[in-house]
Structures are given as structure tokens and as C-alpha cells.
Backbone bond lengths (Angstrom), bond angles and torsions (degrees), N, CA, C in turn:
res aa  C-N    CA-C-N  psi(-1)  N-CA   C-N-CA  omega(-1)  CA-C   N-CA-C  phi
1 M - - - 1.505 - - 1.508 111.57 -
2 S 1.310 116.89 145.30 1.458 118.80 175.98 1.426 111.38 -71.37
3 K 1.295 113.74 149.24 1.482 124.14 174.97 1.502 107.77 -75.18
4 P 1.406 118.62 151.25 1.456 119.63 179.42 1.536 115.87 -53.71
5 G 1.261 116.46 -38.98 1.433 119.37 178.07 1.531 115.77 -62.67
6 D 1.392 115.05 -30.85 1.426 121.10 178.09 1.487 109.66 -74.09
7 L 1.303 116.45 -31.22 1.486 118.41 -178.43 1.499 112.12 -77.99
8 A 1.352 119.65 -31.74 1.451 123.82 -167.17 1.502 116.23 -56.27
9 A 1.386 113.69 -43.71 1.447 120.73 -169.79 1.508 111.79 -60.95
10 G 1.301 121.41 -31.59 1.437 125.03 -174.52 1.509 117.83 -82.08
11 W 1.347 115.09 -11.29 1.421 118.82 -171.59 1.583 116.62 -94.71
12 G 1.345 110.83 -24.80 1.478 115.76 -175.73 1.507 109.38 150.20
13 H 1.282 113.82 -171.85 1.518 119.25 178.87 1.555 110.23 -151.60
14 F 1.301 112.90 154.09 1.504 121.22 177.90 1.578 105.23 -98.14
15 S 1.358 111.20 166.20 1.426 116.73 179.13 1.492 115.99 -90.87
16 G 1.295 115.63 43.63 1.455 121.14 -177.88 1.499 111.10 95.48
17 Q 1.361 115.83 -151.31 1.393 122.94 -177.71 1.512 108.58 -97.02
18 P 1.346 119.02 130.96 1.447 121.51 179.64 1.578 110.41 -68.53
19 Q 1.366 114.39 142.59 1.482 118.98 174.91 1.517 106.49 -101.95
20 T 1.288 113.62 129.64 1.443 118.48 -171.67 1.519 111.47 -142.22
21 L 1.329 116.77 160.70 1.449 124.86 174.38 1.554 107.07 -125.23
22 W 1.317 115.70 137.41 1.447 117.90 167.74 1.457 114.57 -73.62
23 L 1.333 118.72 138.03 1.430 124.69 178.25 1.499 108.41 -101.04
24 T 1.287 120.07 140.16 1.444 122.57 175.58 1.511 108.65 -117.28
25 G 1.386 114.79 149.68 1.425 117.75 179.84 1.555 106.80 -172.32
26 P 1.268 118.50 -166.80 1.459 123.66 173.96 1.536 109.86 -69.76
27 G 1.346 114.38 139.08 1.501 116.25 178.83 1.514 107.96 89.84
28 P 1.313 114.32 -174.61 1.485 120.70 179.89 1.507 111.41 -58.19
29 D 1.316 118.84 138.45 1.478 122.09 177.86 1.515 106.78 -92.66
30 R 1.343 114.94 85.83 1.463 119.44 179.73 1.502 111.86 -112.74
31 R 1.327 118.75 -8.77 1.439 121.97 -174.34 1.477 111.57 -87.64
32 M 1.353 115.64 150.73 1.433 121.20 179.11 1.616 107.02 -136.62
33 K 1.336 112.89 164.21 1.442 114.13 178.74 1.561 104.64 -126.75
34 L 1.290 112.64 138.72 1.515 119.98 178.37 1.520 108.83 -79.50
35 V 1.251 118.23 131.93 1.416 126.06 173.71 1.528 112.28 -111.15
36 G 1.390 113.28 92.34 1.416 117.10 -170.50 1.471 109.69 100.48
37 P 1.338 120.64 150.23 1.467 123.52 -179.63 1.502 109.22 -70.26
38 F 1.380 113.46 151.99 1.448 121.42 171.29 1.526 109.20 -132.62
39 T 1.331 115.53 136.97 1.521 114.08 -170.15 1.567 106.95 -128.37
40 F 1.340 113.09 159.94 1.429 124.40 164.65 1.491 110.73 -123.91
41 H 1.333 117.45 120.32 1.465 117.88 174.88 1.551 108.69 -91.52
42 D 1.364 113.62 118.55 1.454 119.76 -174.75 1.547 107.61 -89.61
43 T 1.286 113.49 103.11 1.545 116.90 -175.36 1.488 109.34 -63.70
44 R 1.373 121.08 -36.66 1.413 124.43 -174.97 1.577 111.02 -62.90
45 R 1.414 115.10 -36.98 1.423 115.73 -179.68 1.486 114.55 -108.28
46 G 1.370 118.58 3.44 1.458 119.95 -178.53 1.467 112.39 60.08
47 K 1.344 116.57 37.19 1.526 119.96 -177.93 1.464 108.61 -129.94
48 T 1.296 117.10 146.83 1.436 128.09 172.22 1.500 113.06 -101.39
49 W 1.294 121.63 117.20 1.416 126.44 177.26 1.562 111.13 -98.94
50 T 1.328 114.49 128.49 1.444 116.17 -172.78 1.471 112.89 -119.66
51 A 1.293 117.32 129.05 1.421 124.61 167.74 1.582 108.68 -90.72
52 R 1.262 118.68 119.96 1.457 121.95 -166.89 1.459 117.39 -79.97
53 D 1.208 121.80 147.55 1.492 123.65 172.95 1.509 111.82 -51.15
54 G 1.303 114.30 131.73 1.490 119.88 -177.14 1.518 116.40 93.30
55 L 1.314 116.56 -7.12 1.467 120.87 177.11 1.541 111.97 -55.28
56 E 1.297 119.34 121.68 1.413 123.55 167.54 1.488 111.68 -93.03
57 F 1.341 115.91 126.05 1.443 120.67 -172.99 1.506 113.04 -143.68
58 D 1.323 114.72 159.75 1.464 118.49 175.74 1.524 114.67 -124.12
59 G 1.327 116.56 8.48 1.447 119.95 -178.93 1.450 117.46 59.71
60 A 1.397 114.06 17.37 1.535 116.37 -170.40 1.513 110.04 -115.95
61 S 1.303 119.01 43.40 1.414 117.20 172.24 1.570 111.79 -71.10
62 I 1.398 114.78 -12.02 1.490 118.39 165.78 1.554 105.27 -81.79
63 P 1.311 117.70 127.32 1.474 117.51 -178.85 1.497 114.32 -57.11
64 R 1.302 114.58 141.08 1.478 119.99 178.37 1.463 111.50 -51.48
65 S 1.279 121.41 -37.24 1.425 122.35 -176.48 1.502 113.18 -62.69
66 L 1.384 116.09 -15.19 1.472 120.10 179.92 1.573 111.96 -103.95
67 W 1.258 117.39 0.51 1.473 118.72 -171.92 1.517 111.09 -57.56
68 S 1.374 115.52 -43.37 1.466 118.68 -177.99 1.477 112.75 -66.33
69 L 1.408 116.42 -20.64 1.468 118.37 -177.15 1.538 112.53 -98.52
70 S 1.321 113.45 -31.47 1.518 116.30 -172.19 1.523 112.28 -112.65
71 G 1.332 117.27 -32.76 1.462 120.19 -175.20 1.559 111.04 139.50
72 S 1.220 115.20 145.13 1.518 120.35 179.41 1.518 110.32 -104.20
73 P 1.292 115.94 161.24 1.466 123.72 -175.94 1.528 114.56 -51.57
74 Y 1.323 115.28 142.80 1.502 121.22 172.50 1.510 111.46 69.01
75 T 1.335 122.36 16.12 1.499 122.85 176.68 1.497 106.73 -125.21
76 G 1.374 112.14 148.99 1.417 118.21 176.74 1.532 120.23 81.90
77 D 1.266 119.59 -174.68 1.417 124.32 -175.59 1.549 114.73 -83.11
78 Y 1.340 114.38 -0.41 1.489 114.48 179.59 1.475 112.03 -101.47
79 R 1.398 119.28 15.08 1.434 119.89 -176.55 1.543 111.75 -63.87
80 H 1.309 117.77 -46.31 1.493 119.35 -176.41 1.567 108.45 -66.34
81 A 1.293 115.66 -41.09 1.473 117.91 -179.94 1.577 110.56 -59.18
82 A 1.379 114.07 -38.11 1.421 120.04 -179.01 1.583 113.34 -62.03
83 I 1.285 117.16 -34.06 1.487 120.27 178.78 1.541 108.48 -64.33
84 V 1.305 118.21 -49.77 1.419 121.55 -175.32 1.553 108.86 -66.32
85 H 1.412 115.00 -38.66 1.446 118.44 -179.79 1.553 108.53 -68.30
86 D 1.253 121.16 -34.01 1.506 122.74 -179.57 1.544 106.46 -61.47
87 Q 1.358 114.95 -35.80 1.538 115.48 -179.56 1.519 107.91 -62.81
88 V 1.349 114.82 -41.29 1.483 117.24 -179.18 1.542 110.15 -60.97
89 C 1.337 112.88 -44.49 1.440 116.30 -178.10 1.548 112.45 -66.97
90 A 1.331 116.61 -31.43 1.464 119.22 173.84 1.521 112.97 -67.34
91 D 1.354 117.74 -36.23 1.428 122.41 -177.59 1.517 111.52 -81.62
92 H 1.349 114.47 -26.10 1.473 117.10 -175.42 1.581 108.12 -141.73
93 P 1.373 111.77 78.54 1.481 119.14 -172.47 1.490 113.29 -70.58
94 R 1.305 118.62 -10.47 1.489 116.84 176.92 1.475 112.20 -114.81
95 E 1.259 117.09 155.41 1.505 123.05 177.44 1.571 109.24 -57.76
96 G 1.237 118.38 135.17 1.452 128.23 178.73 1.483 113.48 172.62
97 P 1.344 122.22 -175.69 1.431 122.88 -168.53 1.515 113.74 -58.89
98 E 1.365 115.18 -41.49 1.511 120.12 -177.25 1.516 106.76 -66.69
99 R 1.309 119.74 -45.09 1.428 124.53 -176.77 1.522 108.81 -62.29
100 R 1.427 117.66 -42.53 1.428 119.58 -177.17 1.552 108.01 -65.46
101 A 1.390 116.84 -41.42 1.514 121.32 179.34 1.528 106.55 -61.28
102 G 1.277 119.43 -41.40 1.523 121.87 177.54 1.525 111.81 -61.89
103 D 1.357 117.76 -41.82 1.386 118.16 179.44 1.600 110.39 -63.54
104 R 1.331 116.68 -42.78 1.411 118.21 176.61 1.537 113.32 -62.79
105 M 1.274 114.74 -41.65 1.453 116.80 171.79 1.527 113.31 -52.60
106 F 1.393 116.58 -42.61 1.409 121.66 -178.61 1.443 110.83 -56.90
107 M 1.395 119.45 -40.62 1.473 118.00 -179.50 1.567 110.01 -63.44
108 R 1.335 120.00 -42.01 1.437 121.93 178.77 1.527 113.66 -65.05
109 A 1.426 111.59 -37.17 1.474 114.92 179.19 1.531 107.61 -70.43
110 C 1.268 117.61 -35.21 1.507 118.48 175.38 1.573 111.07 -56.69
111 L 1.262 114.14 -46.00 1.506 119.20 176.87 1.423 112.80 -63.57
112 A 1.378 119.88 -38.08 1.448 122.91 176.78 1.542 110.41 -66.77
113 G 1.303 114.19 -30.96 1.493 116.93 -179.23 1.488 115.79 -77.47
114 G 1.358 116.50 -9.21 1.479 122.27 179.87 1.540 114.91 113.27
115 C 1.334 118.35 1.64 1.438 116.61 179.54 1.556 109.85 -69.71
116 S 1.322 116.76 150.73 1.410 117.43 172.96 1.535 108.62 -70.31
117 R 1.295 115.88 167.94 1.457 120.29 175.86 1.527 115.29 -59.29
118 L 1.327 115.23 -35.11 1.389 122.55 -177.46 1.546 108.62 -70.73
119 Q 1.359 114.76 -46.31 1.454 121.48 178.22 1.540 108.37 -57.88
120 A 1.309 117.74 -48.55 1.477 122.67 -179.79 1.437 114.14 -57.58
121 Q 1.268 118.37 -38.52 1.500 122.27 177.78 1.474 111.53 -70.93
122 L 1.352 118.40 -38.23 1.453 122.41 179.06 1.584 107.89 -68.02
123 F 1.289 117.27 -39.52 1.502 119.53 179.41 1.502 108.74 -66.42
124 Y 1.355 117.43 -39.22 1.455 119.37 177.08 1.483 108.30 -62.97
125 L 1.293 121.74 -46.68 1.402 119.85 178.48 1.551 113.43 -58.12
126 A 1.326 116.75 -37.76 1.503 120.69 177.69 1.512 111.18 -64.62
127 V 1.335 118.71 -43.25 1.491 118.01 -176.75 1.527 108.63 -75.16
128 R 1.307 119.06 -27.72 1.520 117.03 177.78 1.490 110.18 -70.92
129 L 1.349 119.87 -36.36 1.448 123.18 171.13 1.525 107.88 -55.04
130 G 1.299 118.59 -48.51 1.418 122.15 -176.51 1.573 109.44 -66.84
131 S 1.219 118.86 -38.36 1.442 117.69 178.35 1.573 113.40 -70.46
132 M 1.347 113.61 -38.87 1.499 115.89 176.97 1.503 111.36 -65.67
133 R 1.288 121.01 -29.09 1.397 124.31 -177.35 1.561 109.81 -68.70
134 T 1.330 117.71 -28.77 1.542 120.68 176.22 1.575 108.45 -62.45
135 L 1.316 121.76 -19.07 1.432 117.49 179.74 1.543 115.12 -67.81
136 F 1.326 114.47 -21.11 1.425 121.23 -167.00 1.508 112.45 -106.95
137 D 1.334 121.56 4.00 1.438 125.78 173.36 1.516 104.90 -129.92
138 K 1.264 121.50 97.12 1.398 121.69 -178.03 1.526 117.14 -80.57
139 S 1.318 114.64 -7.27 1.494 115.42 -177.66 1.526 113.64 -108.11
140 A 1.356 118.46 -27.50 1.417 119.87 -177.83 1.539 112.70 -78.51
141 D 1.282 119.46 145.95 1.476 120.04 170.34 1.586 106.65 -84.57
142 V 1.337 114.32 179.76 1.394 115.62 -176.61 1.494 116.14 -58.48
143 A 1.391 112.19 -45.21 1.465 116.80 -175.53 1.571 106.54 -64.71
144 G 1.322 117.11 -44.95 1.453 121.47 178.75 1.505 114.83 -56.67
145 L 1.431 109.82 -42.00 1.440 115.24 -179.00 1.547 110.23 -63.05
146 Q 1.366 120.88 -37.70 1.417 122.42 178.51 1.533 112.79 -68.70
147 E 1.307 117.63 -26.97 1.484 120.00 176.46 1.474 108.01 -67.48
148 I 1.294 123.48 -23.72 1.466 120.20 -179.17 1.443 111.36 -59.51
149 W 1.470 113.53 -25.03 1.516 116.13 -172.63 1.554 112.70 -96.32
150 L 1.326 116.30 5.87 1.446 117.65 -171.28 1.576 112.82 -73.60
151 D 1.276 117.55 -29.79 1.506 120.42 -177.31 1.542 109.02 -114.94
152 G 1.292 112.56 120.49 1.496 118.63 173.27 1.499 110.51 69.14
153 Q 1.391 115.63 -169.10 1.514 121.13 -177.01 1.440 108.97 -124.19
154 P 1.281 121.82 83.16 1.452 122.90 179.05 1.492 110.12 -63.73
155 P 1.348 119.43 165.54 1.475 121.06 -173.53 1.541 115.34 -53.35
156 E 1.389 113.77 -42.97 1.436 116.13 -174.32 1.552 110.82 -68.18
157 A 1.337 119.36 -27.23 1.405 120.00 178.27 1.524 110.67 -74.63
158 T 1.339 117.66 -39.25 1.419 122.22 176.42 1.469 110.08 -63.42
159 Y 1.406 118.32 -38.40 1.410 120.74 177.94 1.572 109.01 -64.19
160 D 1.247 116.77 -46.37 1.534 121.13 -178.57 1.568 107.69 -56.70
161 Q 1.338 116.25 -40.92 1.449 117.12 -179.76 1.506 113.33 -65.74
162 A 1.348 113.45 -38.61 1.471 119.68 -179.72 1.511 110.13 -65.17
163 V 1.364 115.11 -47.25 1.498 121.79 178.80 1.534 110.50 -58.25
164 F 1.346 110.10 -45.52 1.508 115.12 -176.79 1.522 110.40 -60.97
165 A 1.309 116.03 -47.85 1.514 121.21 -178.32 1.497 110.57 -66.12
166 D 1.308 120.01 -37.25 1.489 124.85 -178.86 1.562 106.98 -69.41
167 I 1.275 117.37 -56.20 1.418 115.77 -175.74 1.586 111.04 -73.10
168 G 1.351 117.19 -28.72 1.468 118.08 173.00 1.580 114.18 -57.64
169 R 1.328 115.17 -38.72 1.472 119.04 172.11 1.480 113.19 -56.66
170 D 1.416 115.18 -42.91 1.429 115.04 177.81 1.497 118.47 -69.89
171 I 1.331 112.91 -33.34 1.447 120.04 174.54 1.511 111.05 -63.03
172 R 1.296 118.37 -44.64 1.533 123.10 175.93 1.500 111.75 -59.36
173 A 1.298 116.10 -42.70 1.467 118.34 -177.96 1.471 111.13 -72.59
174 S 1.307 116.69 -36.06 1.487 118.19 179.54 1.580 111.81 -70.81
175 D 1.384 115.48 -41.34 1.402 122.26 -177.38 1.509 110.89 -62.64
176 S 1.279 114.62 -36.80 1.530 120.72 -177.62 1.482 110.41 -66.11
177 R 1.361 120.79 -19.91 1.446 124.19 -178.17 1.513 112.23 -94.88
178 K 1.355 118.69 -12.41 1.501 122.30 -172.74 1.500 112.07 -86.89
179 A 1.311 118.97 126.43 1.395 121.59 170.82 1.493 112.21 -81.03
180 E 1.325 116.24 -36.94 1.413 123.15 -179.06 1.583 109.18 -115.07
181 F 1.283 115.10 151.85 1.530 117.36 -178.30 1.482 108.81 -123.79
182 D 1.412 116.38 129.58 1.396 126.85 174.15 1.521 107.98 -121.76
183 P 1.369 120.49 108.42 1.452 121.11 -174.12 1.527 112.87 -62.22
184 D 1.316 116.74 -30.63 1.514 123.23 178.24 1.459 109.72 -63.35
185 Q 1.413 115.13 -48.86 1.431 122.43 179.37 1.520 110.02 -61.54
186 A 1.319 115.03 -46.38 1.481 120.35 179.78 1.516 109.61 -59.31
187 A 1.338 119.06 -39.76 1.461 119.63 177.98 1.432 113.80 -65.19
188 D 1.391 115.84 -39.30 1.391 121.19 179.69 1.468 110.91 -59.75
189 E 1.405 116.82 -45.78 1.462 123.73 179.14 1.454 110.76 -60.28
190 I 1.392 117.93 -43.01 1.452 118.00 -175.76 1.534 110.26 -71.10
191 D 1.330 116.15 -35.89 1.448 117.84 -178.48 1.596 108.94 -71.00
192 A 1.295 118.85 -29.46 1.456 122.45 174.32 1.567 109.61 -65.27
193 M 1.336 115.37 -42.14 1.451 119.39 -179.94 1.493 108.77 -67.14
194 L 1.273 121.28 -42.48 1.483 123.24 173.88 1.513 115.11 -57.50
195 A 1.288 113.09 -44.75 1.486 120.55 179.72 1.573 112.37 -63.93
196 S 1.248 115.70 -24.22 1.450 121.08 178.11 1.471 113.62 -76.73
197 R 1.408 118.55 -15.27 1.478 120.61 -179.72 1.531 104.91 -100.99
198 S 1.318 114.04 141.82 1.445 122.77 174.28 1.553 108.64 -77.09
199 Y 1.326 116.51 121.87 1.455 119.21 -171.33 1.553 109.74 -99.89
200 P 1.334 120.20 121.87 1.443 123.87 -173.40 1.529 108.56 -77.56
201 A 1.310 114.82 151.09 1.542 119.55 170.53 1.468 108.72 -82.07
202 I 1.327 116.82 157.24 1.428 125.73 172.11 1.536 110.15 -68.09
């Protein structure tokens, strides 16, 4: 299997290091503000995705209930990808075609950032779970939706963890058998696995 560094070059590139400011306020200080635009050029699609100057983000489009399983904000090789993906979530806070395209971009951006192909697939699964969850709360915005998971383990968070662990096992098994890796095919397979589970409402 290729090393992350070997994979990164073919998927795209970021516009350098993002310039950010920490934001402080009531509660945990997890939010940051982007100072100047930050971009990811998606080589696979020939498209540049831009996180705009002034974007306030928390890197947490992965649901908090999955942080212990997939990764928490601002850690690991997916940090740069998370900034651009947070802009997609801000622009498209509900599940739909644009949000799905952004989730797929996130997998390729994770690869460009140095994640292994297995890590990138697991991160994709995590953000898809987060996107699907927006279908079942019509009133809360994305930030508000994530706050639902801050205290305790409500049923939907436990369900997300169970689905992530279950499909994650299938992803690991499938990835170990692949000599070549196509992120679009991998995303199709993950989407099909998610579609086969009945997803509960909040």
C-alpha cells in the first residue's frame, strides 16, 4: 500500500498555510476565524474550492459523537481539508447535492493533506453521517446541531457510533483487498452501505 506522502501529490494542493485567529467566548473555545482566503485545488475535478476570508469555523463537520472514533478538530492530516469543508457546510447546511459534492471533495482533500486512503474513507463516512443527520432537524443550523451532542450520549449519537463502527469494519476489509484506489468508487460504496441502514430521526 502506498504511503500517505506518495498519495498526496496526485489529489490536489492547498494554497499554503491558513492564517487564522482563535475566537473566545462562552463555552469551549474551539472556533477560529480565517484571515484571508484559503483554497484547495481539486485535481480530480479540476475545481478550486475556497474558504473565504472571515469564515468562522470549528473544524467539526465530523459529529462530536464520532471524535473518539474518527478524529477530533485541528488534529491530524485532515486539518486543512476540514477548513474548506467547513465552508461547504456553512454555505449548504442541509444535506443535498452541493453538500454531497463537498463531502466527496473532503475525501480527496484529506488525501492531498497526507491522510492514508483508509483514513480518508473513514473521514468521509464521518462527514456523511453528519450531513445525513441534518435531514432530521429542520430548525437547528449546523453549529446548533452539533451542540445537541455536547452533553451525554443521546440515542442518535449512539446510533451514529454503531453505524460508524459497523461500516468502518467493512471499509477496512474492502480497502485491504484493493490494489488500486479510486475515491469516487470508494464514496459510492460507502454511500451504498449508508443507504442500506435505516436512519432514525432526532
